[in-house]
KOLSE-506706 format. One record per atom (N, C-alpha, C): z, y, x. Coordinates in steps of 0.2 Angstrom, whole numbers, plus 5000, padded with zeros to 4 digits. Each point is the difference from the previous one (the first is absolute). Layout:
% residues N
ZYX ...
//
This chain:
% residues 419
530253776572 500150044994 499650075002 499750034996 499650075001 500550055001 499850065003 500450055001 500350034993 499550004995 500250034994 500549964997 499949935000 500549954997 500750015004 500050015006 500650015004 500450064997 499650054999 500350064998 500449994993 499649964996 500349994993 500649965001 500049955004 500649965001 500650045003 499950045004 500550045003 500350054995 499650024995 500250054995 500549964995 499949935000 500449974995 500850015001 500449984996 500750015000 500449965005 500150035006 500349965005 500849994998 500250044995 500750004999 500249944994 499549964999 500249954994 500549955003 500049995006 500649965003 500550055003 500650004996 500550045003 500549955003 500450025005 500549965003 500649994996 500449965001 500750004997 500450055004 500450044996 500450055003 500749984999 500450025006 500749995000 500350075001 500250044995 500350065000 500750005004 500250065002 500750005003 500149945005 499549995005 500149955005 500450035006 500750004999 500450045005 500649965003 500250035005 500749975003 500550034996 500549974998 500650024996 500550045004 500249975006 500450045004 500750014997 500450045004 500750014998 500250074999 499550055001 500250075000 499850034994 499949964995 499950034993 499550065000 499449985003 499450054999 499549974997 499650044996 499449974996 499450025004 500050035006 499450025004 499849945004 499449985000 499749955004 499250025002 499849985005 499350015002 499649945003 499449994999 499649945002 499450035004 500049995007 499450035003 499549955003 500249945001 499649955004 500149934997 499449965001 500149934998 499549965005 500249945002 499649965004 500149934998 499549965002 500149934998 500549975005 500549964997 500549975005 499749945003 500549965004 499849945004 500049944996 500350004994 500049944996 499650014994 499749944996 499650014995 500350044994 499650044997 500350044994 500550055002 500150025006 500550045002 499750075002 500450054999 499850075002 500650045003 499850045004 500550055004 499950074997 500550024996 499950074997 500550055004 499850055002 500450055003 500050074997 500650035000 500150064996 500750045002 500350024995 500650055001 500449984994 500750005002 500549994995 500450075000 500050044995 500350065000 499550065000 500250065001 499650065000 499650005007 499350005000 499649995006 500150065004 500250064998 500150065004 500750005003 500549994996 500750025002 500549945002 499949944996 500549955001 499849935000 499349995001 499749944999 500249955006 499949944998 500149945005 499349964999 499849975006 499449965000 500149944997 499549984996 500149934996 499449965001 500249935001 499449955001 500249944995 499549994996 500049944996 499649945003 500249945000 499649945002 500149954995 499449984997 500049954995 499450004996 500049964994 499550004995 500150064996 499550034997 500050054994 500149964994 500550014996 500149964994 500550044996 500249984994 500550034995 500749985002 500149965005 500749985001 500450065003 500649995001 500450055003 500749965003 500250035005 500749985003 500550055000 500649995003 500550055000 499750065005 499549995004 499850055005 499550054996 499649974996 499550044996 499449964997 499450034999 499549964997 499749955004 499749954997 499649945003 500549955002 499749945002 500549945002 500050005008 499850055003 500050005007 500650045003 500050025006 500650035003 499850085002 500550044999 500050075002 500450015006 499750055005 500350015006 500050085000 500650035002 500050075001 500150025007 499550045002 500050025008 500050085000 500450025005 500050075002 499950015007 499750065002 499950025007 500750015003 500150005006 500650015003 500450074998 500650004998 500350064998 500050065004 500049985007 500150065005 499350035000 499549984997 499450045000 500050064995 500550004996 500050064995 500450065003 499850064997 500350065002 500850005000 500350015005 500850005000 500249934999 499649955002 500249935000 499949974993 499750044996 499949974993 499349994998 499849944998 499349994998 500050014992 499650044998 500050014993 499549964996 499549975002 499649964996 499549955005 499949944997 499549955004 499649984994 499350005002 499549974995 499549965004 499949944998 499649955003 499350004996 499550025004 499350004997 499649945002 499849995006 499549945001 500349945004 500049954997 500249945003 499449985005 500149985006 499549985005 500049925000 499949985007 500049935001 500749964999 499949944998 500649965000 500049945004 500549985003 500149935004 500449964996 499849934999 500549954997 500649995004 500549994996 500749995002 500549984995 500650015001 500549974996 500350064995 499750065000 500250054996 499849994992 500250054996 499750004993 499349995000 499849964995 499349984999 499749975006 500449975004 499749975006 499750045006 500350074999 499850055005 500550005006 499749995006 500550015006 500050075002 499450035000 499950075002 499550044996 500150064999 499550044996 499950075003 499450034999 499950075002 500050044994 500450065001 500150044994 499850075003 499750044996 499950085001 500250044994 500350065001 500250044995 500250075002 500550024996 500250075001 500850004999 500350055004 500750024998 500050085000 500550024996 500050084999 500750025003 500050065003 500650045002 500050064996 500650024999 500150074997 500050055005 499650064999 500050055004 500050074996 500050055004 500150074996 499450045003 499650034995 499550055002 500150064997 500150055004 500150074997 500650004995 500549965002 500650004996 500049954994 499449974999 499949964994 500049925002 500449964997 500049935001 499449964998 499749965005 499549964998 500049945004 499549965000 500049935004 499450005004 500049975006 499549995004 499949925000 499349985000 499949935000 499749985006 500249945003 499849985007 499949924999 499649985005 499849934999 500449955004 500049944998 500449945004 499649945000 500149965005 499749935001 500549955001 499949944997 500549955001 499749935001 500249975005 499849935001 500549955002 500249964996 500649965001 500149954993 500649975000 500249964994 500150044994 499849974994 500150034994 500849994998 500350055001 500850004999 500250074998 500650004996 500350064998 500450035006 500149965005 500450035006 499550005006 499550045000 499550005006 500350035006 499749985006 500350035006 499650075001 500450045003 499750075001 499449995005 500049965005 499549995005 499449974997 500049984994 499349974997 499750064996 500350065000 499650064997 499750055005 499550034998 499850065004 499850064996 500150065003 499950064996 499350025002 499750044995 499350025002 499950074996 499850055003 499950074998 499350015002 499550024996 499350015002 499950065003 499550015004 499850065004 499350024997 499850065001 499450034998 499549975006 499450014999 499549985006 500150055006 500350064999 500250045006 500749995003 500349954997 500749985002 500650044997 499850044995 500650044997 500449954995 500650024999 500549964996 499750014993 500149954995 499950014993 500650004996 500050014994 500650004996 500249944997 499549974995 500149944997 499649945003 500249945001 499649945002 500149954995 499549974998 500049954995 499649945003 500349945001 499749945002 499949954994 499449994998 499849974994 499949935000 499649985005 499749934999 499949975007 500149945001 500049965007 499649944999 499450005004 499649945000 499849995008 500049945002 499749995007 500550035005 499750045004 500450045005 500150074998 499850024994 500050084999 500450014993 500350065000 500350034994 499650064998 499950014994 499650064997 500550044997 500050075001 500450044997 499850075000 500450054998 499950074999 500550045002 499950065002 500550055002 499850074997 500550044999 500050074997 500350055005 499850065000 500250055005 500550044997 500150004993 500550044997 500349974994 500650024998 500449974994 499750034994 499749964996 499750024994 500049954995 500050014993 500049954995 499349965001 499550035001 499349965000 500149955006 500250035005 500149965006 500449944999 500650014997 500549944999 499749954995 499750024995 499849954995 499349975001 499550045003 499449975002 499849995007 500450025004 499950005008 499450045001 499850054997 499350035001 500150074999 499550045002 500050074999 499750035006 499950075001 499650035005 500449995007 500649985000 500449995006 500249935001 499549954999 500249935000 499449975003 500149945002 499549965003 500249925000 499549965002 500149935000 499949975007 500449955001 500049975007 500149925000 499949975005 500249935001 500450005007 500549954999 500550005006 500049925002 500049995007 500049945003 500749995003 500449964997 500749995002 500049975007 499649955002 500049975006 499950055006 499650054999 499850045006 500350074998 500450014994 500350064998 499450065000 499449984998 499550055000 499850024993 500050074999 499850024993 499350035001 499549994995 499450025000 499850044994 499850065000 499850044994 499449974997 499950004994 499449974996 499650064999 499450005003 499550064999 499549974995 500050024994 499549984995 499350045001 500050065002 499550045002 499550014994 500350014994 499650014994 500250074996 500350055004 500150064997 500650014996 500449954998 500550004996 500650035003 500550034996 500550045003 500649955003 500049944996 500549955002 499849934998 500349955003 499949934998 500749975000 500049944996 500649965000 499849935002 500549975003 499949935002 500649964997 499949974994 500549974997 500049925001 499449975002 500049935001 499549995006 500249945003 499549985006 500049935000 499449975001 499949935000 499649985007 500349955003 499749985007 499449954998 499450015002 499449964998 499949945005 500350015006 499949965006 499350015003 499749955003 499350015002 499550004995 499650054999 499550004994 499349995002 499749954997 499349995001 499550064999 500250044995 499650064999 500150055005 500549995005 500150055005 500049975007 499549955001 499949965006 500649975003 500449974995 500649975002 500650045003 499950074999 500550045002 500650004995 500650015002 500650014996 499950074996 500249994993 500050074996 500649994996 500250064997 500550014995 499650044994 500349994994 499850044994 500650044997 499950064999 500550054998 499850034993 500549994996 500050034993 500450064999 499850054996 500450064999 499650054996 500050065002 499750054996 499850065004 499650054997 499950065004 500050064995 500050065002 499950064996 499550055004 499650034996 499550055002 500350065004 499850025005 500350065004 500050064996 499550034998 499950064997 500150004992 500550034997 500150004993 499450034997 499750055003 499450044997 499449954999 500049945003 499549954998 500149974993 500650014998 500149964993 499650044995 499749964996 499650024994 500349984994 499950034995 500249984993 499749934999 500549964998 499849934998 500049965007 500150035005 500049965007 500750005003 500550014996 500750015003 500249935004 499849944997 500249945003 499750005008 499450015000 499750005007 500350055005 500250064997 500350055004 500749985002 500449974996 500749995001 500249935003 499649954999 500149945002 499649944998 499749965005 499749944999 500349955004 499949944998 500349945004 499549985005 500249985006 499649985006 500149935002 499549975003 500049945004 499650025006 500349985006 499650015006 500249955005 499649985005 500249955005 500250045006 500449975005 500350035006 499949955005 499750035006 499949965006 500650015005 500449955001 500650015004 499950015007 499449995003 499850015007 499850075001 499550034995 499850065001 500450064996 500449974995 500350054996 499650044995 499449974999 499550034995 500149984993 500050044995 499949994993 499349994998 499849954997 499350004998 500049964993 499449994997 499849974994 500550044994 500050065001 500450044995 499750004993 500449984995 499750004993 500650034995 499850054996 500550024995 499849984993 500649994996 499949984993 500450044995 499850004994 500450034995 500049954994 500650014996 500149954995 499449994995 499849944999 499549984995 499350025003 500050015006 499350035003 499850064997 500550044998 499950064996 499550055003 499450014997 499550045003 500250084999 500450014995 500250074998 500650025005 500249955004 500550025005 500650034997 500349984995 500550034996 500749975002 500049955004 500649965001 500250015007 500750025001 500350005007 500249925001 499749975005 500149935001 500349995007 500449955000 500349985007 500249935000 499849975006 500249935002 500650005003 500549954997 500750005002 500149945006 499549965001 500149955004 499349965001 500049945003 499449965001 500249935001 499649954997 500149935001 499349975001 499949955004 499349975001 500049934996 499650004994 500049944996 499649955002 499650015006 499549955002 499350014997 499549975003 499350004998 499850075000 500250055005 499850065000 500350054995 500549984996 500350044995 500750035002 500050075000 500750035001 500250034993 500749995000 500350034994 500550055001 500050054997 500450065001 500450024994 500650005000 500450034994 499950085000 499950024994 499850085000 500450034994 500050075001 500350044995 499450064999 499950014994 499550054998 500250054995 499950065000 500250054995 499450054998 500050024994 499650064998 500350034994 499650054997 500350044995 500149954994 499749945000 500149954994 500649965001 500350005006 500649965001 500049965007 500449965000 500149965007 499849924998 499749975005 499949935000 500249975006 500249935000 500149975006 499749935000 499949975005 499749935000 499849985007 499549965001 499849975006 499250015000 499850035006 499250005001 499849955005 499449984999 499749955004 499350025003 500050005007 499450025003 499749945004 499450005002 499649955003 499850025007 500149965005 499750015006 499249975000 499650045001 499349985000 499749975007 499449975000 499849975005 499950045007 499950074998 499950045006 500750035003 500549984997 500750025002 500350064996 499650034996 500250064996 500349974994 500450054996 500349984994 499550024994 500149964994 499650014994 500150074998 499550034997 500050074998 500450014994 500149954996 500550004994 500549955001 500650014996 500549955000 500149974993 500349955000 500249974993 500750024999 500150034994 500750034999 500349964994 500649975002 500449964995 500650054998 500050024994 500650044998 500549964997 500650025002 500649964998 500350034994 500349964996 500350034994 500549954997 500650025001 500649954998 500150004993 499650034996 500150004992 500750024998 500349964996 500750014997 500550005005 499949975006 500549995005 500250075003 499550055000 500250075002 499450035003 500150065003 499450045003 500049995008 499549985003 499949995007 499950075003 500350025005 500050075003 499649995007 500149955004 499649995006 499949935001 499549985004 499949935002 500050015008 500549985003 500150025007 499849955005 500049944999 499849955005 499749944996 499649965004 499749944997 499949955005 500149944998 499949945005 499849944995 499349985001 499849954996 500150014992 500349954997 500150014993 500550054998 500450035005 500650044998 499950075002 500450044996 500050075001 500750034999 500250055003 500750034998 499850085000 500450034995 500050075000 500650034996 499950064997 500550034996 499850014993 500449994995 499950014993 500650034996 499950024994 500550024996 500149954994 500649975000 500149944995 500650024996 500049974994 500550004995 500349934999 500750005000 500349944999 500650014995 500249944997 500550014995 500649955002 500650024998 500549965001 500349964994 500549975000 500349964995 500250044994 500150075000 500150044995 499450034997 499449985002 499450024998 499850085002 500450025004 499950075003 499549995006 499550055000 499549995005 500150065006 499849985006 500050055005 499350005004 499850055002 499450015004 500150015007 499749965005 500150015007 499350005003 500050035006 499550005005 500149965005 499749945001 500249955005 499449965002 500049965005 499549965003 499849954995 499349985000 499849944996 499749955005 499949944999 499649955003 499549974995 499449995002 499549974996 499749945003 499749954996 499749945003 499449984996 499450005003 499449974996 500149935000 499649974995 499949935000 499449995005 500049935002 499449995005 499450014996 499949984994 499350014997 499950084999 500450044998 499950075000 499850035006 500449985006 499850035006 499349985003 499949934999 499349985002 499450034996 500250024994 499550034996 499850075003 500550045001 499950065003 499750005007 500249955004 499750005007 499249984999 499949964995 499349984999 499650064998 500350044996 499650064997 499950055006 500550005005 500050055005 499449985005 499849935000 499449985004 499450034998 499950034994 499450034998 500050075003 500550035003 499950075003 499550005005 499750065000 499550015005 500150075004 
//
């Protein structure tokens, strides 16, 4: 196919295949809360099985870590959505200020070992955050810290299977917030902030924040130096590539997230997206600690750079194609979906991405697409439901979505045209 024909094909409507959406895909629980969150998804050990990680309750003040194991479908049980099992897990209570743990949120599922637990899982790696109430200048707020877990998937985990983690700056200074987002291979990708601020809490970014990787086996944290002049970077997703032929069979990881430009004075009219945020893909060498093959993207390959775009995670679909759930915003509104980029023969990433915009239609409005694994995605949406009296209620809750095999294959084939 010629370059011009490839361009025309890529401009075609990649959203003609929409996945099936399952709104309000939640744990029901017993504490009468309508708050839920979904932060991660991974393929399970059994066919058509997924592991979905998130939060039951308020993520800042009273949340509990939630894990769903099973198929994504319209069934439900007394525990919650889906025909699988739900497990509620919390960090040890004595980690909290004054012996009180205020919130646990599970972000990234890592490796799983077969066994006799839910979904045939004997042991699982989990990374996430927990919050503690603190006072700053007489004002009550919360500090976010990281945790790691490796053990059975159970609602009564052993304290010894958890580990705490608080990031340090490259100079060894204490940080304020620590977020552990994604676990793949031997590394966890995350972000830290230096001060308590709304932007830091919601986006993990700002002038006083940075991205890092952490190796639990050696308890080693490495600062991610992108060396591109940006004020800050985020590392929301990491994927272990193993030994790569394009890297002389050396092991590599690929990290997805975003960046912001250092000097706001660089911002030009019509160029606000480039100034405030672009999604990023980059490779990482675990031996040298170097970041390389950096490429940034903006929604719909927007030449006007009017979109603030961010990759929320990463999954390798095979045949050189990486898929990244994304959120993008501009003065025209917000869009969510999944972006696809291709590894080229020289090891670099395609200069453009294929953008699949998600639209739940009458089911509701999608607000985020937070994690993706093969055919499936999870995120947050605003959904309306009716009860037997025909009265309707609107809630903000997690959704799960599932592509058909044909729809997914169509998109992957289209992504092979990327250059």
